[in-house]
C-alpha positions in Angstrom: 100.4 -258.5 70.6 102.2 -259.5 67.6 105.5 -257.3 67.3 107.4 -258.3 64.2 110.5 -258.6 66.3 111.4 -260.8 69.5 109.6 -259.7 72.4 111.8 -260.5 75.6 110.1 -263.5 77.2 108.0 -263.7 80.6 110.5 -265.1 83.2 111.2 -264.7 86.9 113.7 -262.4 88.6 115.5 -265.8 89.1 116.1 -266.5 85.5 116.0 -263.1 83.9 119.1 -260.8 84.7 117.3 -257.4 84.1 114.4 -258.3 86.7 116.6 -259.7 89.0 118.6 -256.4 89.0 115.7 -254.1 89.0 115.4 -254.0 93.1 119.0 -253.1 93.5 118.5 -250.1 90.8 114.9 -249.2 92.3 116.8 -248.7 95.6 118.7 -246.0 94.0 115.4 -244.2 93.8 115.9 -243.3 97.3 119.1 -240.9 96.8 117.5 -237.7 96.2 120.8 -236.9 94.5 120.4 -239.6 91.8 120.6 -237.1 88.7 123.9 -236.0 89.5 125.2 -239.3 88.2 122.5 -240.4 85.8 123.3 -241.7 82.6 120.2 -241.0 80.6 119.1 -242.8 77.2 117.1 -240.6 74.7 114.2 -242.1 73.1 113.1 -240.2 69.7 109.5 -242.0 69.7 108.6 -241.8 66.1 112.2 -243.8 65.3 112.8 -246.0 68.3 110.7 -249.3 68.1 107.3 -249.6 66.1 105.0 -252.3 67.7 101.8 -251.9 65.3 103.4 -252.0 61.7 102.8 -248.6 60.4 106.2 -247.5 60.0 106.3 -245.0 63.0 107.6 -245.6 66.3 105.2 -245.9 69.1 104.9 -246.1 73.0 104.0 -250.0 72.7 107.4 -250.5 71.1 109.0 -248.3 73.7 107.4 -250.6 76.4 108.4 -253.8 74.6 112.1 -252.5 74.4 112.5 -251.4 78.0 114.4 -254.5 79.0 117.0 -253.5 76.3 117.7 -250.2 78.0 117.7 -251.8 81.7 120.4 -254.5 80.3 122.4 -251.6 78.6 122.8 -250.0 81.9 121.4 -246.7 82.0 119.7 -245.1 84.9 116.7 -243.1 82.8 115.3 -242.6 79.5 114.4 -239.2 78.3 111.4 -239.3 75.8 111.4 -236.6 73.0 107.8 -235.0 72.4 105.0 -237.6 72.5 102.3 -235.0 72.5 99.5 -234.9 69.7 101.2 -233.0 66.9 100.7 -232.2 63.4 104.4 -233.4 63.4 105.7 -230.4 61.4 108.7 -230.2 63.7 108.8 -233.6 65.0 106.4 -233.4 67.7 107.9 -230.0 69.0 104.9 -228.2 67.5 102.6 -229.4 70.2 98.8 -229.4 70.0 98.0 -230.7 73.4 100.1 -230.8 76.5 98.1 -233.2 78.5 97.9 -236.3 76.0 99.7 -238.6 73.8 99.8 -238.5 70.0 97.3 -241.0 68.6 100.1 -241.8 66.0 102.1 -243.1 69.2 99.6 -244.5 71.4 97.4 -243.5 74.3 97.7 -241.8 77.9 97.1 -245.2 79.2 100.0 -246.9 77.5 102.1 -243.7 78.5 101.1 -244.6 82.1 102.2 -248.3 81.4 105.5 -247.1 80.0 106.4 -245.2 82.9 105.3 -247.9 85.4 107.3 -250.3 83.7 110.1 -248.1 83.5 110.1 -247.9 87.3 109.6 -251.5 87.9 113.1 -251.8 85.8 114.5 -249.2 88.0 114.7 -246.6 85.1 113.5 -243.2 85.9 111.7 -240.8 83.1 112.1 -237.7 81.6 109.7 -236.1 79.1 110.1 -233.1 77.0 108.6 -229.8 78.0 108.1 -227.4 75.0 107.4 -224.1 76.7 108.5 -221.3 74.2 105.7 -222.4 71.7 102.9 -224.6 70.6 101.3 -226.1 67.6 99.1 -223.8 65.3 96.5 -226.7 66.0 96.6 -225.9 69.4 93.0 -224.7 70.6 94.3 -221.7 72.2 95.9 -220.4 69.3 92.8 -221.4 67.5 90.8 -219.5 69.8 93.5 -216.4 69.2 93.1 -216.5 65.5 89.5 -216.2 65.6 89.3 -213.4 68.2 89.9 -209.7 67.7 93.1 -207.6 68.1 93.7 -206.7 71.6 91.6 -209.8 73.0 92.6 -212.1 75.8 92.9 -214.8 73.6 95.4 -213.0 71.6 97.2 -211.8 74.6 98.4 -215.7 75.3 100.5 -215.3 72.1 102.7 -212.5 70.5 100.5 -210.4 67.8 101.3 -207.1 66.7 100.2 -204.8 64.1 102.8 -204.5 61.1 105.0 -201.7 60.1 104.5 -199.5 57.1 101.4 -197.4 55.9 99.5 -200.6 55.3 101.0 -202.5 57.9 102.5 -205.1 55.5 105.7 -205.2 56.8 106.7 -207.3 59.8 106.8 -205.7 63.4 110.6 -206.0 63.7 113.5 -207.8 61.9 113.8 -210.7 64.0 114.4 -214.0 62.2 113.1 -217.5 62.3 115.3 -220.5 63.2 114.1 -222.6 60.3 114.6 -219.6 58.0 112.6 -216.8 56.7 111.2 -214.3 59.0 110.0 -214.8 62.8 106.6 -213.0 61.8 103.6 -214.4 59.8 100.3 -212.2 58.9 97.3 -213.6 59.7 93.8 -213.0 57.7 90.7 -211.6 59.4 87.2 -212.8 59.3 86.4 -210.5 56.2 89.3 -211.6 54.4 91.5 -208.3 54.9 95.0 -208.7 56.2 95.3 -208.6 59.9 97.9 -208.7 62.5 101.1 -210.4 62.7 102.2 -213.4 65.2 105.7 -214.3 66.2 107.2 -217.6 65.7 111.1 -217.8 66.4 111.2 -221.5 64.9 108.6 -222.6 62.3 105.5 -220.8 60.7 103.4 -223.5 62.6 104.8 -222.8 66.1 103.4 -219.7 67.7 105.3 -218.4 70.8 103.6 -218.3 73.9 103.2 -214.9 75.9 105.1 -215.6 78.9 104.5 -212.1 80.5 100.8 -213.1 80.6 100.0 -215.0 84.0 97.5 -217.2 82.4 100.5 -218.9 80.4 102.3 -219.1 83.3 99.8 -220.9 85.4 99.0 -223.1 82.6 102.5 -224.5 82.5 102.4 -225.1 86.1 99.4 -227.1 85.8 101.1 -229.0 83.0 104.0 -229.7 85.2 102.2 -230.9 87.9 99.8 -233.1 85.5 102.9 -235.1 84.2 104.6 -235.1 87.9 101.3 -236.5 89.3 101.4 -239.5 86.6 105.1 -240.4 87.9 107.5 -238.2 85.4 110.6 -238.0 87.1 112.0 -234.7 85.1 111.7 -232.5 82.2 114.1 -231.3 79.7 113.5 -228.1 78.9 113.3 -227.2 75.4 115.1 -223.8 74.1 115.7 -223.0 77.7 117.0 -219.6 76.6 113.6 -218.6 75.0 110.1 -218.1 76.6 110.9 -214.5 78.3 111.6 -211.5 75.7 111.7 -207.7 75.6 107.9 -207.1 75.1 108.6 -203.7 73.5 110.3 -206.0 70.6 113.1 -204.0 69.5 115.0 -205.0 66.6 118.0 -207.3 67.3 121.3 -206.7 65.7 122.0 -207.0 61.8 124.2 -209.5 61.0 126.9 -207.8 58.8 127.5 -210.8 56.5 123.6 -211.1 55.6 122.1 -207.5 56.3 119.4 -209.4 58.5 118.7 -209.8 61.6 121.0 -212.0 63.8 119.7 -215.0 65.5 122.7 -215.0 67.7 121.7 -214.9 71.4 124.3 -211.9 72.2 124.0 -210.5 75.9 121.2 -208.2 75.9 119.1 -209.7 73.1 115.7 -209.0 73.3 114.7 -212.5 72.1 117.1 -214.9 74.0 118.2 -215.3 77.6 116.1 -212.5 78.6 116.4 -210.9 82.4 112.6 -212.2 83.1 113.9 -216.0 82.4 115.2 -216.8 86.1 111.5 -215.9 87.5 110.5 -218.8 85.5 112.7 -221.1 86.3 112.5 -220.5 90.1 108.9 -220.9 89.5 109.5 -224.3 88.3 112.0 -225.3 90.7 109.5 -224.6 93.4 107.0 -227.1 91.9 109.9 -229.8 91.7 110.4 -229.0 95.4 106.9 -229.8 96.1 107.5 -233.5 95.4 110.3 -233.9 97.6 108.4 -235.8 100.2 107.1 -238.3 97.7 108.1 -241.8 96.7 110.1 -240.4 93.6 111.4 -237.2 95.1 111.8 -233.8 93.9 111.4 -233.5 90.1 114.1 -232.7 87.9 115.0 -230.1 85.2 117.5 -230.2 82.5 117.9 -227.4 80.1 118.7 -227.5 76.5 120.6 -224.0 75.7 123.2 -223.0 73.5 124.7 -220.2 74.9 128.2 -218.6 75.0 130.3 -217.8 76.8 129.8 -220.4 79.5 129.7 -218.3 82.4 126.1 -217.2 81.3 125.0 -220.5 80.7 126.3 -221.5 84.4 123.6 -219.1 85.9 120.8 -221.5 84.9 121.8 -224.1 87.6 122.5 -221.6 90.0 120.9 -222.7 93.8 117.1 -222.4 93.2 116.8 -222.4 89.5 117.6 -225.3 87.4 119.0 -228.7 88.2 121.1 -229.6 85.1 122.1 -228.0 81.8 123.3 -229.9 78.6 127.1 -229.3 78.0 127.0 -228.6 74.3 130.6 -227.5 74.3 131.9 -231.1 74.6 129.5 -231.9 71.4 130.3 -229.1 69.4 134.3 -229.8 70.1 136.5 -231.0 67.5 138.3 -234.3 68.0 141.4 -232.6 69.8 142.9 -233.1 73.1 143.7 -229.7 73.7 140.2 -228.5 72.9 138.4 -231.1 74.9 140.7 -230.5 77.7 139.6 -227.1 77.9 136.0 -228.0 77.8 136.5 -230.4 80.8 138.5 -227.8 82.5 135.9 -224.9 82.6 132.7 -226.8 82.5 134.0 -228.6 85.9 135.4 -225.3 87.7 132.2 -223.3 86.6 129.6 -226.0 87.8 131.8 -226.2 91.1 131.6 -222.7 91.4 127.6 -222.8 91.9 127.7 -226.3 93.6 125.8 -227.7 90.4 127.2 -231.0 88.6 128.0 -231.3 84.7 125.9 -232.9 82.1 127.7 -234.3 79.3 126.4 -234.9 76.0 127.8 -236.1 72.7 124.8 -236.2 70.3 121.1 -235.9 69.9 118.2 -235.4 67.5 119.5 -231.8 66.1 122.9 -232.8 65.5 124.9 -234.9 62.9 126.0 -238.3 64.7 128.9 -238.7 66.3 130.3 -241.5 64.3 129.7 -239.4 61.2 130.9 -235.9 62.8 134.3 -237.3 64.0 135.1 -238.9 60.4 135.1 -235.5 58.7 138.0 -233.6 58.1 136.9 -230.9 60.2 135.3 -232.4 63.5 134.3 -229.4 65.3 135.2 -226.2 67.1 138.6 -225.5 69.0 138.1 -224.5 72.5 141.9 -224.1 72.9 142.0 -221.3 70.4 139.6 -218.9 69.0 136.0 -220.2 69.2 133.3 -218.8 67.2 130.3 -220.9 68.4 128.2 -220.0 65.3 124.5 -221.5 64.7 124.9 -225.5 65.4 122.6 -225.7 62.3 125.2 -223.9 60.0 128.0 -226.1 61.5 125.8 -229.3 60.7 125.5 -228.0 57.5 129.3 -227.6 57.0 129.6 -231.0 58.0 127.3 -232.5 55.7 129.1 -231.1 52.8 132.3 -232.8 53.6 133.5 -236.6 52.9 133.3 -239.1 55.7 136.0 -241.8 56.6 133.7 -244.2 58.5 135.8 -246.6 60.1 137.9 -243.5 61.7 134.6 -241.9 63.0 133.5 -245.0 64.4 137.0 -245.4 66.2 136.7 -241.9 67.6 133.0 -242.1 68.5 133.8 -245.4 70.7 136.6 -243.6 72.2 134.5 -240.4 72.9 132.0 -242.2 74.5 134.6 -243.9 77.1 135.6 -240.2 77.8 132.1 -239.1 78.4 131.3 -241.8 80.7 134.2 -241.4 82.8 133.7 -237.6 83.5 132.2 -236.1 86.8 128.7 -235.8 86.5 125.8 -237.1 84.2 125.8 -238.3 80.6 123.3 -238.6 77.7 123.1 -241.4 75.1 121.2 -240.4 71.9 119.5 -243.5 70.7 121.6 -245.5 68.4 124.9 -244.3 69.4 125.3 -247.3 71.4 125.3 -249.5 68.1 127.7 -246.8 66.4 125.1 -245.8 63.9 126.3 -243.2 61.2 124.4 -240.2 59.9 122.1 -241.0 56.7 123.4 -238.4 54.5 121.7 -239.7 51.3 118.3 -239.6 52.1 116.2 -238.8 49.0 114.7 -235.2 49.0 111.4 -236.3 48.4 111.4 -237.9 52.2 112.8 -235.1 54.0 110.5 -233.5 56.6 112.7 -231.2 58.6 110.9 -227.8 58.7 114.4 -226.3 57.6 114.4 -228.0 54.1 111.0 -226.2 53.2 111.9 -222.7 55.1 115.3 -222.4 53.3 113.7 -223.2 49.5 115.4 -226.7 49.6 119.1 -225.5 50.5 119.4 -226.9 53.9 118.7 -230.7 54.3 118.2 -230.2 58.0 118.3 -232.8 60.9 116.3 -235.9 59.4 119.6 -237.9 58.7 120.0 -238.6 62.5 116.3 -239.4 63.2 116.3 -242.7 60.9 114.4 -245.4 62.6 116.8 -247.7 64.6 117.9 -251.1 63.1 116.9 -254.0 65.6 117.5 -257.3 63.7 117.3 -259.0 60.5 119.5 -258.3 57.4 117.4 -256.0 55.4 114.8 -253.0 56.1 113.0 -252.4 58.4 115.5 -254.4 60.2 113.2 -255.3 63.0 111.9 -251.9 63.4 108.4 -252.6 62.3 106.1 -255.3 63.2 103.6 -256.4 60.7 101.2 -253.9 59.6 97.9 -253.8 61.4 96.4 -251.4 58.8 93.4 -253.0 57.2 94.6 -252.8 53.5 98.1 -254.1 54.2 99.0 -257.2 52.3 99.2 -260.0 55.1 102.3 -259.7 57.4 104.5 -257.3 55.4 105.5 -254.5 57.5 105.1 -251.0 56.5 108.0 -248.9 55.3 109.6 -246.8 57.8 108.9 -243.2 57.9 112.4 -242.3 56.9 113.9 -245.1 54.9 117.0 -247.2 56.3 119.9 -247.5 54.6 120.9 -251.2 53.2 124.5 -250.7 54.8 123.0 -251.1 58.2 123.1 -254.8 57.7 125.3 -256.4 60.1 125.0 -253.4 62.6 121.6 -254.0 64.2 121.2 -254.7 68.0 120.8 -258.3 67.3 123.9 -258.8 65.1 125.8 -256.9 67.9 124.4 -258.8 70.9 126.8 -261.7 71.0 129.9 -260.0 69.5 132.5 -258.8 72.5 134.3 -256.3 69.9 130.8 -254.6 69.0 129.7 -251.0 69.9 126.8 -252.4 72.0 129.2 -254.7 74.1 131.5 -251.6 74.8 128.8 -249.4 75.8 127.4 -252.4 78.1 130.6 -253.2 79.5 131.5 -249.6 80.1 127.8 -248.7 82.1 128.5 -251.6 83.9 131.9 -250.7 85.3 130.3 -247.1 85.9 127.5 -248.6 88.2 129.8 -250.8 89.9 132.7 -248.4 90.2 132.5 -246.0 93.2 135.1 -243.6 91.6 132.6 -242.6 88.7 129.4 -240.3 88.5 129.3 -237.3 90.3 132.8 -236.5 92.1 136.2 -235.0 91.6 138.9 -235.2 88.7 142.6 -235.1 88.6 145.0 -234.9 85.6 147.5 -237.5 85.3 151.1 -237.2 84.5 150.1 -238.9 81.0 148.3 -236.0 80.1 149.6 -233.6 77.5 149.8 -233.2 73.9 147.6 -235.7 72.0 146.7 -237.7 75.0 143.9 -236.6 77.6 144.6 -238.7 80.7 142.8 -238.1 84.2 142.0 -240.3 87.4 139.0 -240.5 89.6 139.4 -241.4 92.7 142.9 -243.2 93.6 142.7 -246.3 91.5 140.8 -245.2 88.2 142.2 -243.7 85.4 140.7 -242.9 81.9 143.3 -242.3 79.0 142.2 -240.9 75.7 144.7 -241.0 72.8 143.8 -238.4 69.9 146.4 -239.2 67.7 147.2 -241.9 65.2 150.3 -243.2 67.0 150.2 -245.7 70.0 150.5 -244.7 73.5 152.3 -246.6 76.2 150.0 -246.9 79.1 151.1 -246.5 82.8 153.3 -249.4 84.2 151.3 -251.9 86.4 148.1 -250.6 84.9 145.1 -253.3 84.3 142.8 -252.5 81.5 139.1 -252.2 82.7 137.5 -251.3 79.3 139.2 -250.3 76.2 137.4 -249.0 72.9 139.6 -250.6 70.7 139.8 -254.7 70.9 143.3 -254.5 69.5 144.7 -252.7 72.5 147.5 -255.0 74.1 151.2 -255.0 75.1 150.5 -252.2 77.3 149.9 -249.9 74.3 146.8 -247.9 73.7 146.1 -247.7 69.9 145.7 -244.3 68.1 142.1 -242.5 68.3 141.2 -245.2 71.3 140.3 -244.7 74.9 141.0 -247.2 78.0 139.7 -247.3 81.4 142.4 -248.6 83.9 142.8 -249.5 87.4 146.1 -248.1 88.4 
């Protein structure tokens, strides 16, 4: 198959270092606690690699690029939704949970992807989207065609409206992407009917998790993918699903006079008391696979929840395995703030026998290299913290100017900090290339639902979802191969589904491949050291005497030390230490430059 970018040649294990290392990597599959230390790479399928030239990433492109991920040194990949979907919310509007979107490929190709990943020693996570589906899902279509009070409608959350004609929503709940969380349907005779709940986009009706048929359906979905070799699931919006089915109003935001999206304690919409039973039910399914070759399957929750003590309950014994640590992502570039996040995160996880999961970026947030180049870089966890809505925080950041060089320096240092901490870590595609947010996308290409739902006032998350640059000096930068469309002019690649910036020339994976000072080389060195050094991964942390002020320093084991300099001035490293990895190529004479990090042997 012609892909339009260099396909790794077929080689023997003796000549191919990736294949040669695969047996050692696969040997780690025997460790039932592999997930406690795993570094997981997030693939956003539409934007990772396009093999057929239609401008949209696909499973074949993912298969072709697996050797790149194995060479990077990660332990697993997480694939964002690859299901059939109208893509009104980037695939998180699922029309069929047991198939692959034809835009991305086939179920047979997905099986091939999982098998090839396992051959290379890589585990595979996929997204589980349990709070809502697409309005194209057959069950929701059946619900629309059914009568009020029918079993079909009880799979979702339909209610009569308020007011004399039922023309007011059932309660004051707002939607995450703007507007109300309720939409009224039209009955078969053309008259206005009931309302259905959608906490996100109008195209994403919420499931009714108090209905046993819904619970059993998701049991079957989990087993379907576990039986196909999937190693784990990232649970989308893990604070949702269970709700107070009396559907009382939420608190009113005094600033807006509208219902609040804040998941405050006791909210009827979020983090409900029935949630633990769902999580324990899934954990029991995971444990059914403990004696198989791949072992028990792993669940990691996506949950923005304050204070951290509430979130830690999700990883208590018998519930989920892991939960993303979004405090680290939301924290500003400050030693004091990051130190407090690290201290609290480790202490609270230790108290329940869990392990932290660190994350700097993902498909929902402004890219790290841009965020850290802003005048305001995030929340201060060492002072007063108002967590706020991540979407609002992203909108604030995008309105600020960016110092690109400073942002990249800090992002490189943050990567070493993340990968040195106890537990697991997640890398969003493109972070290993130091990619920045594309803040200047034309209005007419924006596809995030918040753009339309906000009346074109919130630009949304498209800027972090632009297709990756693999090679070449102009778009599509090796992302797309020659188009296979019948009317395509020869071997000219199609335009990418979101346009890539010309400024990415010189920053492709191919450009960075042979450059020892590149961000790609930095990630490879750090991940190789992490694999080889028994002090890293899960385990304990101790603060180093150098820690304090604008310097964050800690040890792992007897001889490993991580030092992060959050100031603009150089910091002298401990006497006699040996630099293993440094985020700044200019580090010399025992001095760590400003906004840099180093791993040391002490």
